N, C-alpha and C positions, 0 to 999 in steps of 0.2 A: 970236682973244683970245686973250693972254697968260696965261700961271700963274705965279705967285707960287712960286717953288722955296722961298725960305723961309719960307713959310707951311706947305708941305707938310712940310718937316722939322720944322717944330714939332710936328705932328700924329702925328710915328712914337712908337710905344711902344718902350721899350727893354726886351728881355728880360734877366734875369738869368742870369749865367753858370752853365752846367752844372758839379756838383761833379764833380773828377776820379774817376774808378773805381780801387777799390781792389783791389789783387792779394791773392789768400788767403795767409795766413801759414802757414809750415813745420808750427806744431804743429796748424791746422787740418786740413791733411793727412796727418797721422799718425792722428788721430783719426778720421778718416774710413777711414783704412787699417786701423786696429785693429778697428772695428767690421765692415768687411768680412771680416777675417781670422776673427773671432768667429762671424759667421754661417756661413763656411765650415766651419769646424770642428765646429759644431752639426750644419749639414747631413750632414759627412762620418761624425760619429758615430751619427747616425738612421741612414744608409745603413748602416754597418758593423753596427748592433745589430740592423737587420731582417734583416742577413745571416746573423748568427750561426746555429751549427747548434746545433740543440735537442736534449739528451742526458739522460739518467738518470744519477745519480752515486749511488756508496756509499763509504762509510767503512771503512779498512782497521781491523781490530781486532786488539788483541793477541792471540796463540794462548797458550794455557795449556801446551801441550807444548813450546814453543819449539824445535821443530826437531829435538827430542834422539832420536828413535827414528823410525824409518821402519816405515809399515803394511805388513804383508805379507797381511792378509786382512781383508776386511769381511764383517759378517753382522748379521742380524736376529733379533730373539726377544722375549722379554717377562719381566717382573719377575715371579717366583713366589715362595710362601712353602713351604718344605719341611716346615716343621711346620703344618697345617692341619685342622682337623676340624668337621664338621657334628654338632653335639650334638642328639640325640634323648633322650627318655624309655626307660628298661627296659624298661615295661609299657604298653599301651594306655589311655589314660585322656584325659580332658576337661583343659584346661589353667583352673586356678581364678586363676593369679596369675603374671604376667609381669614380670619385675623389671630387664629390660634394653633397651637401645636401641643402636642405629648409631654406631658410633664410640666407645663405652664401653671403656676398660681394666677388664679382670678378673684376679682372681687365681685360682690353682689353688685348687679347693674352694669357689669362692664361687658363693651359691645363684645360678640364673639363672631358673628357674621353677618353680611347684609346682601338680602335679595335683590334681584334686578328688578327697578322701579319705572321701567319705560312704558308701562300699561298705566300704574297708578298715578303717578305726576304729572302727567296731563290733566286727570280729572280732578285733582287737588287745585292745578292752576286754574282751570274752569271754576272752580267753586270759589275760588278767591276773587276772580272778575265778576262772578254773579253776587258775590257780598259786596262789593264796591259798587256797582250799578244800582242794588239795591238801597244803599246808602244814599247815592245820590239822587234818586227817585224821592227818597223822604225828605231829602233837604228841599227838593222842588215843591214838594207838597205842603211843607211848612212855611214857605215863601208865597205860597198861592193862597194858603188858608190864612195867613197874616193879611194879605191885601183884602181879601173878603171879609174879613171881620170889622176892616177900617170902613170898606164899603157900606156894610150893615149899618155900621155907626151913625154914618152921615145920612144914610136914606131914614134912620129910624129919628132922626133930627128933622130931616126935611119933611118927614110924615108929620110929627106934631105940629109943624108950621103950616100943615096942609097943602104943601108945595109940590108932593108926590102922590101917585095914587096908591092903593091899599095894593094892588097887585106887582107893581115895584118893590114893596117892601118884602111881601110875601118871596119875590124872586132872588131878594138878597139874602133872606133868611134860609132858603132853600140851597144856595151857593155854599155859605157857611157848613151846614151841615153835611153837605155832599164832600166837603174837602174836610173835614175832620173824620168822615168814616174812611176817605181813601189814606187819610193820616194814619189811622189804627191798622189798615190792610198793609199800607207801606211799612209801620212798623213790625207787623208780623211776617213780611216778607223778610225782613233784615234778621229776624232772627231765626227764620227757616235757613237763609243763606249761611247765617254764622254756624248753626247746626251741622250743616252741610259740610263746611269748611272743617269742623271738628272731626266728622266721620272721616273725611278724607285723609285729614291729620293722623287719624288712627290707622288708616290703610297704610300710610308710609311708615306710620312707626312699628305697625307688624311685620314690615319686612325687614326690621333690626333685631337680631336674635343676640338676647342677652343672659349674662349669666344670673341663676335664679338665688344663690346664695354662694357665700364665699369656698372657693375648694380647689381643687387641682384637676385640671384636663388629664385622664387616663386613657382616653378614646377617641381620636379624630375619625369621626365616621364618613366624612363627605369631602368632596373637595369642589374647587369653583368651577362652573359650568354644569354641574349636577343638578337635576329636579330635587328639590325635599317638600314633602308634604306632611300635614300632620296627621294624616291618617293613611293606611295602606292601600296602595294603588295596585292595579294590574299592570302586567308586563314583565314587571320584574325590573323597570329601570328607573323608580322612583324611592328616595331615600325618606325613611322616615324619621331618622334621627342625623344631627350634624355632630354633636360630640357627647360624650358622657363626664358628668362631673362627681368629683368625689368630697366629702367635707371629711378631711384627715382626722379632724379633732373628734369623729364620732366613730371612728374604729374600735370594734372590740371584738370578741371570739364567740363564734357558736360550733356547740359540740351536741351531738346526739349522744345520749346515753341509754343504755339497756333499761328498760322499764322494771328490771328485775332488783336494779342496783340504786334506783332513784332515790330510795329513802334514805341514801348515805350523802345527798346533797342537798343544802339548804340556802338559802339568801345571805349574801358577805360572808361566805365560807371564803377561807383563804387557799390559794391555789397557786400554783406553779405552772408557768408557760413554757414551752421550748419549740422554737420554730424549726422547722425540717431544713431550714436554710441556714440555722446556727445552732448545730446541735447542742454546742458547750454553753451557750445563753443561757441562764434560767432567769426566768422573766416573773417579776411578782405580780400577782393578780387576784381577783375576787370575784364571786358569783353575783351577778346583778340580780338575776330572779330565774327561775324556771317557770318556762312556758306552760300554762295550764290545759294542755292537750297531749295527747301521745299519737304516735304515727300507728294506726293498728296493721299497716303492711309491715313495717320494720320492727314493730315492738320497742320502739325507742321513744325517748322523749327529750325536747330541745332545751339548753342550758345555755344561757347568754353569762358570758363573763367580759368583766372590764379590765384593763390593763391599769395597775397603779401608777404608771407613767409611761407616757407614749415616747416612741422614739421612732426616727424616720427611717431605720431600718424595718420596722414593722409596715407591710404593704397588704392591702387587700387582697383575697384570696388565696393567701400563702396558707401552707398546710401546718397546722402546730398540734401538739400534743400536752395533754393538761393533766397534771397530777393534782387532785383533789386532797387536802391535809387536814389533818384532824384540828379540832377546834382546840385544844389546850396542848400548847408545846411541852416538849419534855425538859426537865430539869438538865441544865447543863452545868457541870461544876467547874471551878477554875483550873483543877487539876487535869481535867478531860482533853485529849487531843483534839485538834480541829478533825472533822471528817474529812475522807478525801472519797472520791469515786474511782473503781476499776471497773473492767469489761465484767459479765456474770460469768464467761466462761472460765476466767481466770480463779474463780473462788470454787474449792472443793468441800465437800461435807461427807465425813464420814461419822457414824453413829452419832448425828445430830451436833457434831462440833464441826465449825468452818476453819478452812486455812488456804493459805496462798504459799507457792512456793517463791523466797526472794532472793534474788540473785545479789551475790556478795563476793567481790574477789576471784570471780569465776568460778565459783560453785553456788550450790543451791542449800538454802536452809527452809525448814519448814516454820510457818509463822501462825499460829492461831490468831484468828481475828472475829470482831464483833461485829455484824453487818445490820443495816436498817432498812432503808426503802429501797426498792429496785425500780428502775424507770427507763425505759429506753434501752434495753440490753446491758444496763450498767448499774452496778451494785453499790449501795454508799456503806463506807466502813467507817465506824465511830470509834474502834479501838484496836490497835495491834499493827497500823501502817502509818507511815508519814507521808506526807506529799513529797514527790521527787523518788520514792523508792521504786526501784526494778523489780518487775515480777513476772513470773512464767504466766505467759499469756494463755495456754490452755495445756491440760494435761498431755503428756508425754510419756511413753512405755520407758522404765528404768530410771526415773526419778525418785532419789532416796537423798537423805540428810547428807551433805557433803559431797556429793558427786558432781564430779565437775562438768561444766556445762560451755557451750559457746553459742552466742546470739545469732540468729541467721538472718535478724534484719537490723543488724548494727550498724 
């Protein structure tokens, strides 16, 4: 059987030609490369960020002393008031009225408290009445003496005319003499009564407790109804003081200096005081004198220091640290940077060279510095740093020039 090739050819299905393959353009290649580059940079940044060293940072602050004088000695002490008094009554008695509170400013002679006067006031009123009676008795004697003197004058005239006897004259003279004596006694009684009144007035005044000087009440030690006494009494229920007054103008510092270093201290020497309550406040001060005796048990000598200027923030019994400075200040040039203070732990020393790690743009750089005085855990830097620079607070393993860091306390 023969096949018709033409018929078979007519049954063949013609396929459409495949489109030609397009090669990627150069722009498409650059986009892919840029995306890969960004992904690699992000991965590198994340990797480097995870590997950054964690550190604690502090900020350099300006120093008030400016590096002008070096410290020769440090000491600790307390703020004290040279003029301070615990006020009490002159006599034992019960408090009837208390007119003070802590923190109140008082003037010399101002009334602070009043004691109960129910016992003393009747004695004072009795003395007043006795004085009034003595004065009236004196007036009566003066009137009777005047009458007796007139009678004596008439009797003397009658005796001159021999109209009365000698005995009557003698009687008139005796009457005058007696009344004059009684007059002197009455005058003395009046003086005694006046003195008695003054004593009773003083007794009343002793019941009034007044301020001995200008100052501030820092302690209120009694309440109305309590018994106070100028002496210590048994039983434990009697107060010996009503209030404590401090003359705030007499505030100064007392420090104990080891006797081995007392040769570094002299009168009028410049000092700097820092209160424990205000560690960033440097207070200019100076030495008043060195107390000329030593404590044998503590081997110390007491030094009195005066504030150059008093401030309400300075309170008695506050703790204070004092830095004794050299007499001659160091020369300061106009090109010298202002001194700053940083914690002592942030300054490192290698082979006699001091340096710090300064944080800049997320990495650290090693900066050489020149230090001056050290006080209260901080070091004064006179060259190498500026106020406001951020530095590493303490040494961390792995720190090196240019190393990435992240601040833990930011």
